[in-house]
Structures are given as C-alpha cells and as structure tokens.
C-alpha positions in Angstrom: -3.8 -33.8 9.3 -6.7 -31.3 9.9 -5.3 -30.7 13.4 -1.9 -29.7 12.0 -3.4 -27.4 9.5 -5.5 -25.7 12.2 -2.4 -25.3 14.4 -0.4 -23.8 11.6 -3.3 -21.5 10.5 -4.0 -20.3 14.0 -0.3 -19.6 14.5 -0.2 -17.5 11.4 -3.4 -15.6 12.4 -2.1 -15.1 16.0 1.2 -13.8 14.8 0.1 -11.9 11.7 1.4 -8.5 13.1 4.8 -10.0 13.9 4.9 -11.6 10.4 3.9 -8.2 8.9 6.8 -6.5 10.7 9.3 -9.1 9.4 7.7 -8.9 5.9 8.1 -5.1 5.9 11.7 -5.3 7.1 12.6 -7.8 4.3 10.8 -5.7 1.6 12.6 -2.6 2.8 16.0 -4.4 2.4 15.3 -5.0 -1.3 13.0 -2.0 -2.1 14.0 0.7 0.4 11.9 3.2 -1.7 8.8 1.0 -1.2 6.8 3.4 1.0 8.3 6.6 -0.4 7.2 5.9 -4.0 3.5 6.3 -3.2 1.1 8.4 -1.3 -0.1 5.4 0.7 0.5 5.8 4.4 2.7 3.1 5.9 -0.2 2.2 8.2 -2.3 1.3 5.2 0.4 -1.0 3.8 0.7 -2.6 7.3 -3.1 -3.2 7.6 -3.4 -4.6 4.1 -0.5 -7.0 4.6 -1.6 -8.1 8.1 -5.0 -8.9 6.8 -3.5 -11.0 4.0 -1.5 -13.0 6.5 -4.7 -13.5 8.5 -6.4 -14.9 5.4 -3.4 -17.1 4.7 -3.9 -18.6 8.1 -7.6 -18.9 8.1 -7.7 -20.7 4.8 -6.1 -23.7 6.6 -8.9 -24.2 9.1 -12.0 -22.1 8.4 -15.0 -22.7 6.1 -13.8 -22.3 2.5 -16.8 -20.2 1.5 -16.3 -17.8 4.3 -12.6 -17.4 3.6 -13.2 -16.9 -0.1 -15.6 -14.0 0.7 -13.1 -12.5 3.1 -10.3 -12.7 0.6 -12.6 -11.2 -2.1 -13.3 -8.3 0.3 -9.6 -7.9 1.1 -8.7 -7.9 -2.6 -11.3 -5.3 -3.4 -10.1 -3.1 -0.5 -6.5 -3.5 -1.5 -7.2 -2.7 -5.1 -9.2 0.4 -4.1 -6.4 1.6 -1.9 -3.7 1.1 -4.5 -5.8 3.2 -6.9 -6.6 5.8 -4.3 -2.9 6.2 -3.3 -1.4 5.9 -6.8 0.4 2.6 -6.3 1.4 1.1 -9.6 0.7 -2.5 -10.4 4.4 -3.2 -10.4 4.8 -1.7 -6.9 1.9 -3.8 -5.6 3.0 -7.1 -7.2 6.7 -7.0 -6.6 6.4 -7.7 -2.9 4.2 -10.8 -3.3 7.2 -13.1 -3.4 8.1 -12.1 0.2 5.0 -13.7 1.8 6.0 -17.4 1.5 9.5 -17.0 2.8 8.3 -14.8 5.7 5.9 -17.6 6.8 8.6 -20.3 6.4 11.1 -18.4 8.4 8.6 -17.8 11.1 8.1 -21.5 11.6 11.7 -22.5 11.1 13.1 -20.0 13.7 
C-alpha cells in the first residue's frame, strides 16, 4: 500500500501546476470575481495553491514531521498574504471545496 501512496503523492507533486490551472478554472466558473475582489495578484493565488497541492501529495509519502512543518509554514504564509492583500476569510475559505474534486478528476481522466 505504501507504494501506491507514494505513486499517487508523487503524481500530485509532479502535476501540481496542472492541478492548479484546473483548480483556478473551476473556481472561476463558480466565482468569476475571485481574483478581482482582492488586491492579491493572480500569481500569488497560483503559488499558494500550487504549494498546497504539493503538500497534499507529499503527505502521502514523506516524513510526517517534515510535512507538518512545511504545511505550517505554508499556512503562515497564506494567512499573511490574505491579510496583506485584504482577502476576507470568506473569500479564502470558499474555494477549499475545489481541491478534492480537482485531484479526483485528475486521476480519473
């Protein structure tokens, strides 16, 4: 089973930018104002989301303590960016539900 988790995790990490593109497209279908409502540059959204996909993948095969530290650092950076660019908590959280279907669709297609 560990081999399967590593395979899935590495695929997510290797394709995190493709996943982020798909994710952003799906978010924009539902929330077309997503980028326009804040001062955050689209590149910042992109980086934050790609890094989260990377963490989703790594958690399946890397050392748990290392991944926890990386996720903590990601969360701290993401929180600081949302404050810096005036992104509301509602805006930040409403897209969370898009991560899981994006990953599933990637593996099913």
